[in-house]
GULUM-875581 format. One line per 5 residues: number of its first residue (from 1); for each residue x, y, z of N, C-alpha, C, O. Coordinates in Angstrom, 2 decimals. Example, Ala and Ser with C-alpha at 12.3 -4.5 7.8 and 13.67 -1.06 7.14 Angstrom:
2
1) 13.19/-5.69/7.80/12.30/-4.50/7.80/13.20/-3.30/7.80/14.24/-3.32/8.46; 12.85/-2.25/7.08/13.67/-1.06/7.14/12.90/0.03/7.87/13.41/1.14/8.04 .
% end
This chain:
235
1) 6.20/-9.43/-0.59/4.99/-10.79/-0.85/3.84/-10.48/-2.09/3.01/-9.65/-1.73; 3.72/-10.77/-2.89/2.32/-10.44/-3.93/1.35/-11.56/-3.60/1.59/-12.74/-3.32; 0.71/-11.20/-3.66/-0.87/-11.83/-3.10/-1.90/-11.27/-4.07/-1.76/-10.05/-4.19; -2.96/-11.81/-4.85/-4.12/-11.48/-4.84/-4.79/-10.16/-4.95/-4.48/-9.34/-4.08; -5.63/-9.80/-5.84/-5.76/-8.45/-4.94/-6.90/-8.11/-3.54/-7.18/-7.02/-3.04 .
6) -7.37/-9.44/-3.19/-8.29/-10.02/-2.23/-8.04/-11.34/-1.75/-8.98/-12.11/-1.97; -6.95/-11.90/-1.10/-6.46/-13.14/-0.82/-8.06/-13.68/-0.24/-7.87/-14.86/0.06; -9.17/-13.42/-0.03/-10.87/-13.59/0.27/-11.84/-13.50/-0.15/-12.91/-13.12/0.33; -11.45/-14.00/-1.47/-11.92/-14.11/-2.73/-12.98/-13.26/-3.07/-14.12/-13.56/-3.44; -12.60/-12.46/-2.94/-13.30/-10.71/-3.36/-13.11/-10.27/-4.71/-13.80/-9.43/-5.28 .
11) -12.17/-10.85/-5.18/-11.52/-10.49/-6.47/-12.48/-10.33/-7.96/-12.28/-10.94/-9.01; -13.74/-9.16/-7.60/-14.21/-8.75/-8.45/-13.69/-7.87/-9.77/-13.05/-6.83/-9.57; -14.02/-8.36/-11.27/-13.60/-7.11/-12.12/-14.48/-5.80/-12.20/-15.71/-5.78/-12.29; -13.26/-4.26/-12.14/-14.33/-3.92/-12.08/-15.51/-3.21/-12.91/-16.03/-2.11/-12.71; -15.74/-4.02/-13.73/-17.06/-4.12/-14.97/-17.93/-4.42/-13.84/-18.95/-3.73/-13.84 .
16) -17.78/-5.44/-12.65/-18.90/-6.69/-12.07/-19.32/-5.69/-10.99/-20.19/-6.14/-10.25; -18.79/-4.12/-10.63/-19.09/-3.77/-9.68/-20.05/-2.94/-9.11/-20.00/-1.86/-9.70; -20.97/-2.92/-8.16/-21.83/-1.70/-8.28/-21.68/-0.83/-8.50/-20.87/-0.25/-7.77; -22.28/-0.03/-9.61/-22.21/0.84/-9.76/-22.70/2.28/-9.20/-22.18/3.35/-9.51; -23.96/2.05/-8.17/-24.12/3.08/-7.21/-24.43/2.79/-6.13/-24.20/1.59/-6.09 .
21) -24.92/3.17/-4.93/-25.30/2.70/-3.54/-26.35/3.38/-3.80/-25.97/3.55/-4.96; -27.29/3.90/-3.78/-28.63/5.11/-3.85/-28.01/6.08/-4.32/-28.02/7.06/-3.57; -27.14/6.30/-5.84/-26.44/6.58/-6.81/-25.35/7.25/-5.83/-24.96/8.23/-6.46; -24.52/7.20/-4.36/-23.39/7.53/-3.87/-22.37/7.01/-4.97/-22.09/7.62/-6.00; -21.99/6.13/-4.67/-20.96/5.09/-5.75/-20.63/5.73/-6.79/-19.49/6.19/-6.83 .
26) -21.41/5.89/-7.74/-21.27/6.73/-8.78/-20.65/8.16/-8.90/-19.86/8.45/-9.80; -21.11/9.20/-7.77/-21.03/10.25/-7.23/-19.52/10.28/-7.25/-18.81/11.08/-7.86; -19.15/9.27/-6.49/-17.63/9.04/-6.30/-16.49/8.62/-7.00/-15.38/8.53/-6.48; -16.81/8.29/-8.49/-16.54/7.68/-9.33/-15.75/8.45/-10.15/-14.60/8.41/-10.59; -17.22/9.51/-10.22/-16.65/10.53/-11.05/-16.25/11.83/-10.54/-15.74/12.70/-11.25 .
31) -16.52/11.98/-9.11/-14.91/12.79/-8.72/-13.60/11.99/-8.71/-12.49/12.52/-8.69; -13.71/11.23/-8.72/-11.83/11.05/-8.67/-11.71/10.08/-9.89/-11.31/8.92/-9.94; -12.17/10.87/-10.81/-12.30/10.38/-12.35/-12.10/10.81/-13.90/-11.86/10.37/-15.03; -12.45/12.29/-12.97/-12.68/13.20/-14.07/-11.68/13.53/-15.39/-10.49/13.72/-15.16; -12.15/13.59/-16.65/-10.91/13.58/-17.24/-10.53/12.31/-17.83/-9.51/11.81/-17.37 .
36) -11.14/11.66/-18.79/-10.63/10.43/-19.30/-9.16/10.28/-19.58/-8.39/9.39/-19.21; -8.96/11.32/-20.29/-7.49/10.98/-20.87/-6.35/11.48/-19.53/-5.17/11.65/-19.85; -6.78/11.72/-17.98/-5.77/11.34/-17.13/-5.21/10.71/-16.11/-6.07/10.53/-15.24; -4.32/10.34/-15.84/-4.29/9.29/-14.61/-4.92/9.60/-13.49/-5.18/10.68/-12.96; -5.19/8.23/-13.14/-5.93/8.23/-12.32/-5.75/8.43/-10.90/-5.04/7.78/-10.13 .
41) -6.59/9.53/-10.64/-6.30/10.43/-9.26/-7.53/9.97/-8.63/-8.69/10.28/-8.91; -6.85/8.75/-7.29/-8.07/8.38/-6.17/-8.24/9.56/-5.35/-9.15/9.08/-4.67; -8.10/10.64/-4.91/-7.75/11.69/-4.09/-9.12/12.31/-3.99/-9.32/13.13/-4.88; -10.55/12.08/-2.81/-10.98/11.92/-2.66/-11.54/13.88/-2.61/-11.23/14.63/-1.68; -12.48/14.35/-3.99/-12.29/16.14/-3.88/-13.93/16.15/-3.16/-14.43/17.14/-3.70 .
46) -14.59/15.77/-2.58/-15.66/16.55/-1.96/-15.71/15.99/-0.41/-15.19/14.89/-0.20; -16.26/16.62/0.54/-15.97/16.19/1.81/-17.20/15.11/2.03/-17.20/14.86/3.24; -18.33/14.30/1.34/-19.04/12.78/1.17/-17.28/12.00/0.62/-16.77/11.11/1.31; -16.78/12.41/-0.35/-16.38/11.19/-0.60/-14.87/11.57/0.36/-14.39/10.44/0.35; -14.05/12.25/0.99/-13.52/12.24/2.42/-13.86/11.30/3.32/-13.10/10.47/3.82 .
51) -15.55/11.49/3.61/-15.46/10.79/5.09/-16.02/9.22/4.33/-15.92/8.21/5.03; -16.57/9.10/2.98/-16.44/7.47/2.50/-14.99/7.09/2.74/-15.00/6.14/3.52; -13.52/7.45/2.36/-12.62/7.16/2.55/-12.25/7.15/3.80/-11.38/6.28/3.81; -12.36/7.56/4.90/-12.56/7.53/6.71/-12.72/6.49/6.58/-11.70/5.81/6.52; -14.23/5.69/6.45/-15.00/4.93/6.68/-14.12/3.80/6.23/-13.71/3.04/7.10 .
56) -13.72/3.56/4.83/-13.16/2.74/4.36/-11.71/2.00/6.05/-11.53/1.07/6.83; -11.14/3.31/5.59/-10.07/2.77/6.42/-9.84/2.39/7.74/-9.07/1.71/8.42; -10.93/3.21/7.83/-11.54/2.42/9.96/-11.64/1.30/9.80/-10.76/0.60/10.31; -12.48/0.79/9.22/-13.32/-0.34/8.59/-12.06/-1.32/8.64/-11.90/-2.20/9.49; -11.12/-1.00/7.52/-9.81/-1.33/7.30/-9.29/-1.90/8.61/-9.56/-3.01/9.06 .
61) -8.43/-0.88/9.19/-7.76/-1.33/10.46/-8.99/-2.42/11.44/-8.71/-3.62/11.38; -10.07/-2.10/12.16/-11.03/-3.07/12.42/-10.27/-5.04/11.38/-9.63/-6.00/11.81; -10.78/-4.73/10.17/-10.90/-5.88/9.50/-9.22/-6.48/9.70/-9.03/-7.69/9.84; -8.33/-5.72/9.69/-6.55/-6.21/9.28/-6.48/-6.33/10.75/-5.93/-7.38/11.09; -6.88/-5.55/11.75/-6.78/-5.79/12.99/-6.96/-7.40/14.07/-6.37/-7.95/15.00 .
66) -8.04/-7.58/13.29/-9.05/-8.81/13.94/-8.34/-9.67/12.91/-8.10/-10.66/13.60; -7.89/-9.91/11.78/-8.04/-11.05/10.94/-6.78/-10.90/10.37/-6.61/-11.85/9.61; -6.05/-10.34/10.38/-5.02/-10.18/10.10/-4.92/-10.05/8.17/-5.92/-10.24/7.47; -3.82/-9.77/7.70/-3.50/-9.76/6.21/-4.48/-10.41/5.61/-5.45/-9.85/5.09; -4.31/-11.48/5.65/-3.97/-12.80/4.57/-5.66/-13.08/4.44/-6.41/-13.35/3.51 .
71) -5.82/-12.86/6.01/-7.37/-13.50/6.22/-8.65/-12.07/6.12/-9.80/-12.47/6.28; -8.57/-11.15/5.98/-9.00/-10.17/5.84/-9.52/-9.55/4.20/-9.02/-9.87/3.12; -10.18/-9.00/4.33/-11.12/-9.43/2.90/-11.83/-7.82/2.43/-12.39/-7.11/3.26; -11.70/-7.50/1.18/-12.28/-6.61/0.50/-13.56/-5.98/0.94/-13.62/-4.81/1.33; -14.95/-7.08/0.83/-15.63/-7.33/1.00/-16.31/-7.29/2.23/-17.47/-6.96/2.46 .
76) -14.90/-7.86/3.43/-15.37/-7.84/4.90/-15.29/-6.46/5.18/-15.91/-6.01/6.14; -14.53/-5.64/4.38/-13.90/-4.42/4.64/-15.22/-3.51/4.54/-15.74/-2.92/5.49; -15.73/-3.53/3.00/-17.16/-2.64/2.95/-18.23/-2.69/3.65/-19.06/-1.82/3.93; -18.10/-4.35/4.05/-19.75/-4.40/4.94/-19.25/-3.63/5.98/-20.20/-2.89/6.25; -18.27/-3.32/6.79/-17.79/-3.25/8.13/-18.21/-1.96/8.33/-18.77/-1.56/9.35 .
81) -17.73/-0.77/6.56/-17.63/0.70/6.41/-19.03/0.54/6.08/-19.52/1.50/6.69; -19.92/-0.01/5.55/-21.26/-0.07/5.13/-21.34/0.91/4.07/-22.12/1.86/4.14; -20.53/0.70/3.05/-20.38/1.14/1.56/-20.31/-0.21/0.74/-20.18/-1.41/0.99; -20.49/0.63/-0.42/-20.78/-0.47/-1.92/-19.41/-0.46/-2.16/-18.54/0.39/-2.02; -19.43/-2.07/-2.73/-18.48/-2.48/-3.13/-17.39/-1.57/-4.37/-16.18/-1.53/-4.59 .
86) -18.56/-0.97/-4.91/-17.69/-0.11/-5.93/-16.76/1.20/-5.31/-15.77/1.76/-5.79; -17.48/1.45/-4.07/-16.82/2.43/-3.20/-15.81/2.14/-3.32/-15.00/2.91/-3.85; -15.41/0.77/-2.81/-13.60/0.58/-2.36/-13.20/0.79/-3.82/-12.33/1.65/-3.70; -13.28/0.58/-4.86/-12.52/0.42/-6.04/-12.41/2.01/-6.08/-11.27/2.46/-5.95; -13.40/2.87/-6.23/-13.37/4.72/-6.11/-12.19/4.54/-5.54/-11.52/4.19/-6.52 .
91) -11.27/4.55/-4.39/-9.96/4.92/-3.91/-8.86/3.96/-4.19/-7.81/4.33/-4.73; -9.09/2.65/-3.82/-7.79/1.37/-4.12/-8.43/0.73/-5.01/-9.65/0.74/-5.21; -7.51/0.07/-5.62/-7.08/-0.96/-6.93/-7.48/-2.37/-6.27/-8.31/-3.17/-6.69; -6.13/-2.51/-4.34/-6.73/-3.96/-4.35/-6.60/-4.15/-2.33/-6.89/-3.42/-1.39; -6.19/-5.09/-2.43/-6.11/-5.24/-0.63/-5.00/-4.68/-0.42/-4.88/-4.19/0.70 .
96) -4.10/-4.56/-1.15/-2.24/-4.43/-0.76/-2.52/-2.65/-0.33/-2.06/-2.09/0.66; -3.39/-2.03/-1.37/-3.35/-0.80/-1.75/-3.62/-0.67/-0.51/-2.62/-0.52/0.19; -4.99/-0.68/0.23/-5.41/-0.02/0.82/-4.80/-0.15/2.21/-4.80/0.78/3.01; -4.21/-1.50/2.50/-2.83/-1.94/3.45/-1.93/-0.66/3.65/-1.48/-0.05/4.62; -1.89/-0.52/2.13/-0.43/-0.11/2.25/-0.98/1.81/3.27/-0.39/2.34/4.22 .
101) -2.26/2.31/2.51/-2.52/3.75/3.05/-3.43/3.60/4.27/-4.07/4.62/4.53; -3.65/2.41/5.19/-3.80/2.41/6.23/-2.56/2.47/6.84/-2.59/3.36/7.68; -1.46/1.92/6.80/0.05/1.84/7.28/0.03/3.76/7.66/0.17/4.48/8.64; -0.25/3.92/6.19/0.13/5.42/6.71/-1.42/6.65/7.16/-1.38/7.78/7.66; -2.06/6.20/6.92/-3.15/6.56/8.26/-2.92/6.19/9.67/-2.98/7.06/10.53 .
106) -2.70/5.20/9.91/-2.40/5.22/11.56/-0.82/5.96/11.94/-0.59/6.44/13.05; 0.15/5.93/10.87/0.93/6.57/11.29/0.74/7.93/11.61/1.26/8.63/12.48; -0.23/8.21/10.60/-0.95/10.52/10.63/-1.22/10.19/11.97/-0.60/10.87/12.79; -2.23/9.05/12.57/-3.42/9.39/13.41/-2.53/9.63/14.39/-2.64/10.50/15.26; -1.29/8.55/14.18/-0.22/8.89/15.88/0.47/10.00/15.84/1.21/10.32/16.77 .
111) 0.35/10.55/15.02/1.68/11.67/15.13/0.22/12.73/15.08/0.40/13.67/15.85; -0.97/12.80/14.47/-1.62/13.99/15.31/-2.02/13.58/16.54/-2.71/14.54/16.87; -2.06/12.95/17.28/-2.46/12.30/18.74/-1.31/12.88/19.69/-1.41/13.66/20.63; -0.35/12.37/19.22/1.03/13.47/20.05/1.65/14.36/19.91/1.97/14.93/20.95; 2.11/14.91/18.70/2.80/16.50/18.56/1.49/16.87/19.16/1.54/16.24/20.21 .
116) 0.26/17.54/19.15/-0.40/19.12/20.11/0.16/18.41/21.61/0.63/19.34/22.27; 0.24/17.56/22.10/0.63/17.63/23.43/2.11/18.06/23.62/2.40/18.93/24.44; 3.21/17.32/22.72/4.76/17.26/22.97/4.86/18.78/22.73/5.35/19.54/23.56; 4.31/19.21/21.47/4.71/21.02/21.30/4.39/21.99/22.63/5.15/22.94/22.83; 3.60/21.83/23.28/2.96/22.30/24.31/3.77/22.25/25.83/3.47/22.94/26.80 .
121) 4.93/21.19/25.74/5.51/20.72/26.61/6.29/21.97/27.03/6.72/22.85/26.28; 6.39/21.89/28.37/7.66/23.32/29.04/8.72/23.17/28.36/9.19/24.25/28.02; 9.48/22.00/27.91/10.77/21.60/28.56/11.13/20.22/27.14/10.27/19.63/26.49; 12.16/20.12/27.06/12.47/19.20/25.76/12.23/17.34/26.97/11.98/16.29/26.38; 12.32/17.36/28.06/12.49/16.39/29.17/10.65/16.00/29.37/10.01/14.95/29.34 .
126) 10.41/16.92/29.51/8.91/17.23/29.45/7.87/16.60/28.60/6.81/16.06/28.92; 8.59/16.84/27.07/8.06/16.26/26.05/8.07/14.82/25.97/7.03/14.19/26.15; 8.97/14.35/25.75/9.08/12.93/26.04/8.27/12.45/26.78/7.49/11.70/26.19; 8.00/12.61/28.53/7.11/11.98/28.96/5.58/11.78/28.75/4.86/10.78/28.66; 5.32/13.53/28.69/4.05/13.59/27.67/4.13/12.96/26.64/3.06/12.40/26.41 .
131) 4.97/12.73/25.80/4.84/12.30/24.43/4.41/10.83/24.41/3.63/10.19/23.71; 5.42/10.46/25.76/4.98/8.99/25.91/3.70/8.63/26.23/3.06/7.79/25.60; 3.20/9.38/27.40/2.10/9.02/28.11/0.58/9.25/27.13/-0.55/8.79/27.28; 1.22/10.25/26.03/0.09/9.90/24.80/-0.26/8.99/24.16/-1.42/8.66/23.94; 1.33/8.12/23.52/1.20/7.71/22.82/0.51/6.23/23.69/-0.48/5.62/23.29 .
136) 1.04/5.97/24.53/0.84/4.76/25.60/-1.28/5.20/25.60/-2.11/4.47/25.07; -1.40/5.72/25.89/-3.29/6.11/25.41/-3.54/5.62/24.40/-4.40/4.76/24.26; -2.57/6.25/23.18/-3.45/5.96/22.05/-3.12/4.21/21.09/-3.57/3.65/20.09; -2.20/3.94/22.03/-2.16/2.41/21.70/-3.90/1.50/22.59/-4.75/0.84/21.99; -3.87/1.80/23.91/-5.31/1.34/24.27/-6.17/1.37/23.88/-7.13/0.61/24.00 .
141) -5.99/2.52/23.18/-7.26/3.30/22.42/-7.41/2.46/20.74/-8.48/2.20/20.19; -6.32/2.24/20.31/-6.12/1.72/18.96/-5.10/0.01/19.46/-3.87/0.02/19.45; -5.63/-0.84/19.72/-4.24/-1.75/19.74/-4.32/-2.55/18.53/-3.61/-3.53/18.29; -5.15/-2.10/17.85/-4.93/-2.79/16.41/-3.53/-2.24/15.41/-3.09/-2.68/14.35; -3.08/-1.10/16.28/-1.68/-1.05/15.27/-0.92/-1.36/15.59/0.01/-1.18/14.81 .
146) -0.57/-1.99/16.78/0.63/-3.13/16.58/0.33/-3.88/15.54/1.05/-3.65/14.57; -0.65/-4.88/15.36/-0.69/-5.72/14.52/-0.42/-5.83/12.84/0.05/-6.72/12.13; -0.97/-4.45/12.57/-1.03/-3.99/11.28/0.48/-3.61/10.94/1.02/-4.04/9.92; 1.33/-2.52/12.13/2.69/-2.28/11.66/3.24/-3.89/11.33/3.54/-4.51/10.32; 3.17/-4.18/12.79/4.39/-5.72/12.67/4.01/-6.27/11.06/4.96/-6.23/10.28 .
151) 2.50/-6.84/10.44/2.32/-7.13/9.35/2.63/-6.89/8.23/2.93/-7.69/7.34; 2.52/-5.07/8.19/3.55/-4.23/7.18/4.90/-4.89/7.08/5.34/-5.02/5.93; 5.70/-5.35/8.16/7.15/-6.15/7.77/7.45/-6.90/6.47/8.50/-7.14/5.88; 6.08/-7.20/6.22/6.26/-8.74/5.14/5.12/-8.37/4.31/4.77/-9.16/3.43; 4.53/-7.35/4.46/3.13/-7.05/3.19/4.24/-6.28/2.87/4.97/-6.91/2.10 .
156) 4.66/-5.20/3.14/4.72/-3.76/2.67/5.97/-3.29/3.40/5.93/-2.53/4.37; 6.89/-3.70/2.96/8.58/-3.35/3.74/8.80/-1.67/3.79/9.34/-0.97/4.64; 8.18/-1.32/2.55/8.65/-0.26/1.99/7.74/0.69/3.57/8.41/1.38/4.33; 6.37/0.52/3.74/5.53/1.37/4.89/5.94/1.14/6.32/5.80/1.73/7.39; 6.58/-0.11/5.83/7.11/-0.61/7.57/8.13/0.60/8.24/8.07/1.26/9.28 .
161) 9.00/0.53/7.20/10.27/0.84/6.97/10.15/2.66/7.36/10.75/3.25/8.26; 9.31/3.16/6.49/9.32/4.35/6.43/8.21/4.95/7.88/8.04/6.16/8.02; 7.68/4.17/8.65/6.83/4.43/9.80/7.88/4.67/10.95/8.05/5.58/11.75; 8.53/3.43/10.68/9.54/4.03/12.07/10.72/4.94/12.03/11.29/5.35/13.04; 11.19/5.33/10.37/11.66/6.22/10.13/11.16/7.39/10.52/11.64/7.94/11.51 .
166) 9.98/8.05/9.72/9.34/9.19/10.60/8.97/8.90/11.70/8.85/9.90/12.40; 8.72/7.91/12.24/8.32/8.55/13.51/9.81/8.69/14.53/9.79/9.63/15.33; 10.74/8.03/14.52/12.06/8.16/14.92/12.78/9.59/14.48/13.67/10.08/15.16; 12.37/10.11/13.47/13.20/11.68/12.86/12.44/12.83/13.75/12.97/13.83/14.23; 10.81/12.39/13.89/10.10/13.10/15.02/11.30/13.69/15.94/11.92/14.75/15.98 .
171) 11.30/12.46/16.65/12.34/12.36/18.25/13.38/13.03/17.92/13.81/13.86/18.72; 13.89/12.86/16.91/15.38/13.16/16.99/15.41/15.06/16.62/16.08/15.99/17.07; 14.41/14.95/15.66/14.10/17.01/15.78/13.48/17.58/16.93/13.48/18.78/17.19; 12.77/16.39/17.85/12.69/17.64/19.22/14.15/17.47/19.89/14.63/18.40/20.53; 14.80/16.33/19.73/16.05/16.02/20.66/17.01/17.32/20.30/17.48/18.11/21.12 .
176) 17.20/17.35/18.74/18.09/18.75/18.14/17.76/20.27/18.63/18.63/21.12/18.80; 16.13/20.52/18.88/15.74/21.00/19.24/15.92/21.91/21.02/16.15/23.07/21.38; 15.71/20.89/21.55/15.96/20.42/23.05/18.01/21.21/23.29/18.57/22.23/23.67; 18.30/19.98/22.80/19.53/20.76/22.86/20.28/22.17/22.48/21.14/22.78/23.11; 19.68/22.44/21.28/20.01/23.69/20.73/19.49/24.86/21.63/20.12/25.91/21.50 .
181) 18.20/24.85/22.71/17.92/25.55/23.92/18.85/25.08/25.25/18.91/25.69/26.32; 19.42/24.08/24.96/20.19/24.04/26.45/19.47/23.30/27.48/19.86/23.26/28.64; 18.50/22.77/27.10/17.98/21.76/27.84/18.34/20.66/28.32/18.53/20.44/29.52; 18.49/19.77/27.26/19.64/18.48/27.08/20.64/18.64/26.74/20.76/19.62/26.02; 21.99/17.79/27.05/23.28/17.64/26.14/23.25/17.80/24.97/22.21/17.63/24.33 .
186) 24.55/18.22/24.33/24.07/18.85/23.32/24.60/17.66/21.94/24.60/17.92/20.73; 25.01/16.41/22.59/25.92/15.72/21.80/24.65/14.49/21.45/25.06/13.34/21.34; 23.18/14.73/21.28/22.20/14.12/20.87/22.31/13.68/19.66/22.42/14.49/18.74; 22.31/12.45/19.45/22.27/12.05/17.89/21.19/11.42/17.50/20.17/11.47/18.19; 21.23/10.72/16.34/20.12/9.26/15.96/20.04/8.55/16.64/18.98/8.30/17.22 .
191) 21.24/7.88/16.86/21.22/6.86/17.79/20.64/7.15/19.40/20.54/6.07/19.99; 20.20/8.39/20.33/19.77/8.68/21.16/18.13/8.35/20.49/17.44/7.47/21.00; 17.65/9.19/19.30/16.40/9.09/18.82/15.84/7.05/18.62/14.67/6.68/18.55; 16.74/6.38/18.59/16.03/5.29/17.90/15.79/4.95/19.31/14.64/4.74/19.69; 16.98/4.85/20.29/16.61/4.36/21.52/16.07/4.64/22.11/15.86/3.92/23.08 .
196) 15.40/5.95/21.98/14.15/6.42/22.69/12.61/5.21/22.18/11.91/4.50/22.91; 12.57/5.42/20.74/11.82/4.99/19.71/11.96/3.56/20.26/11.00/3.34/20.99; 12.68/2.67/20.18/12.88/1.62/20.76/12.02/0.94/22.30/11.35/-0.05/22.59; 12.40/1.82/22.79/11.77/2.10/24.37/9.95/2.30/24.19/9.13/1.51/24.66; 9.70/3.25/23.57/8.31/3.69/23.71/7.90/2.48/23.08/7.23/1.81/23.86 .
201) 8.02/2.04/22.19/7.96/0.51/21.28/7.58/-0.86/21.97/6.96/-1.84/21.56; 8.04/-0.64/22.83/7.97/-1.87/24.02/7.43/-1.86/25.10/6.89/-2.81/25.66; 7.58/-0.28/25.67/6.31/0.08/26.52/5.16/0.20/26.20/4.32/0.32/27.09; 4.80/0.22/24.87/3.23/0.62/24.61/3.23/-1.33/24.43/2.33/-2.07/24.83; 4.19/-1.63/23.90/3.24/-3.34/23.91/3.28/-3.69/25.09/2.37/-4.52/25.16 .
206) 3.83/-3.59/26.27/4.11/-4.06/27.52/2.61/-3.37/28.46/1.79/-3.81/29.27; 2.85/-2.16/27.82/1.57/-0.81/29.20/0.48/-1.24/28.19/-0.40/-1.93/28.69; 0.35/-0.95/26.79/-0.62/-0.37/25.79/-1.65/-1.80/25.56/-2.83/-1.77/25.88; -1.11/-2.82/25.06/-1.58/-3.83/25.02/-1.52/-4.88/25.66/-2.63/-5.08/26.16; -0.77/-5.70/25.94/-0.51/-6.29/27.52/-1.40/-5.74/28.79/-2.23/-6.51/29.28 .
211) -1.31/-5.11/29.05/-1.79/-4.28/30.72/-2.28/-2.77/30.43/-1.58/-1.77/30.32; -3.88/-2.90/30.31/-4.12/-1.63/30.35/-5.58/-1.39/31.71/-6.79/-1.17/31.81; -4.03/-1.72/32.72/-5.34/-1.15/34.02/-3.46/-0.36/34.49/-3.63/0.82/34.78; -2.49/-0.62/34.56/-1.61/0.02/35.39/-1.30/1.72/34.82/-1.05/1.88/33.63; -1.33/2.40/35.37/-1.33/3.86/35.33/-0.03/4.77/34.33/1.07/5.23/34.62 .
216) -0.66/4.72/33.35/0.34/5.25/32.27/0.85/6.91/32.32/1.23/7.55/31.34; 0.77/7.34/33.54/0.98/8.58/33.38/1.97/7.93/34.49/3.07/8.35/34.11; 2.15/7.27/35.46/3.37/6.61/36.22/4.77/6.19/35.47/5.91/6.65/35.46; 3.89/4.68/34.63/5.10/4.76/33.59/5.79/5.22/32.46/6.76/4.72/31.89; 4.99/6.51/32.14/6.00/7.72/31.23/6.85/7.94/32.53/8.02/7.56/32.50 .
221) 6.26/8.66/33.96/6.96/9.19/34.62/8.61/8.04/34.81/9.51/8.25/33.99; 8.77/7.18/35.65/9.62/6.16/35.25/10.68/6.31/34.12/11.77/6.89/34.14; 9.95/5.50/32.97/10.60/5.96/32.23/11.11/7.19/31.82/12.13/6.92/31.18; 10.95/8.34/31.84/11.36/9.68/31.80/12.31/10.16/33.00/12.77/11.29/33.15; 12.44/9.38/33.55/13.23/9.79/34.91/14.34/8.90/34.44/15.46/9.36/34.64 .
226) 14.28/7.78/33.87/15.40/7.06/33.20/16.49/8.00/31.84/17.71/8.04/31.79; 15.63/8.54/31.02/15.71/9.09/30.35/17.24/10.49/30.97/18.40/10.80/30.72; 15.67/10.99/32.16/16.33/12.21/32.44/18.61/11.74/33.54/19.66/12.37/33.67; 18.15/10.54/33.89/19.02/10.58/35.66/19.50/9.03/34.95/19.77/8.32/35.93; 19.68/8.38/33.93/20.24/7.31/33.62/19.95/6.51/34.62/19.16/6.79/35.52 .
231) 20.91/4.89/34.47/20.70/3.92/35.54/21.94/4.41/36.85/22.28/3.60/37.71; 22.44/5.64/36.81/24.06/5.65/37.56/23.43/5.34/38.96/22.23/5.17/38.78; 23.67/5.23/39.94/23.11/5.01/41.62/23.39/6.45/41.53/24.25/7.08/40.91; 22.21/6.89/42.50/21.56/8.07/42.91/22.31/8.63/44.26/22.25/7.78/45.15; 22.83/9.53/44.57/24.02/9.75/45.50/22.25/10.45/47.14/22.57/10.81/48.27 .
% end
């Protein structure tokens, strides 16, 4: 789906954008556009630039999470971030581009939140329980992630698919590692990884978005028992 640079009516030409915000925007433009003959590299090269980029992405998460892609606007993102409009165009060319970056950013934040606790788990079954509990906690703190990822299916399908494929790839890697260590069955496959990923997504919806009162450690324990023991009646 192709829409204009900002479906919220903020599509100003770059030449009309503010060139500085007490001198800051101009510096940020310089740091990402060094070398007139070079292809534009929008990666920030200073800590100040990296802070500004994070502020824009965090503001975009709130804006897209509250208003959705089509109602969100670039000017609203910069207002939330407390940055000049010109600073936005230092890093992004359009609303679509910051949305694509936001999907990656949210996926990476989720990965960085879950991975350390999973890696510290004593075994693979425990890792899946701890990982789910950590995931539920992240969703409760960042409810906007569901709306952003869901909208990505229609705004940027490639980013949408990449989010789930990379997430499940990490699950599969854990499963294969556990199998190699003799902690779980040795025939684990991509199907098992997608089954676990799907379960986690729906548990996140039910107990991360819709229910913020239930004990997430107990939810993770019950789901983990299903993984460990299945549905077969226990003697």
